[in-house]
C-alpha angles and dihedrals in degrees: 000000000000116000114234098198099234120130122194132179121233116234125226092277096051096258128143131186118233109218114255091240090061094045090051093044093053095035093241107161130191112274096021119124120256125201120221114209129181119211113178104306094339126100112210126196118201136173104261116252120177114242127211113262091225108041104011091237117154094199121100093354122168134180119252124173092342091309133092127242131175128228092250093056092045089054091047092051092046089054089064093052 
């Protein structure tokens, strides 16, 4: 992980503001979901990308019955039918 050199204070509700330059660089727009991950003693923010419920892939994922499934898993399931 590469340090960016930006320090922000958290407000009373635990909120921080991501600098506009970072939001623009990572294409994070207002109202879009952000995923919060914990890795050891690090907190990581990522643009949310739905993952396949079966294989956790984020490539070619579509929603089906309120769950996500990727094209590869759809093809694999269809081969059993």
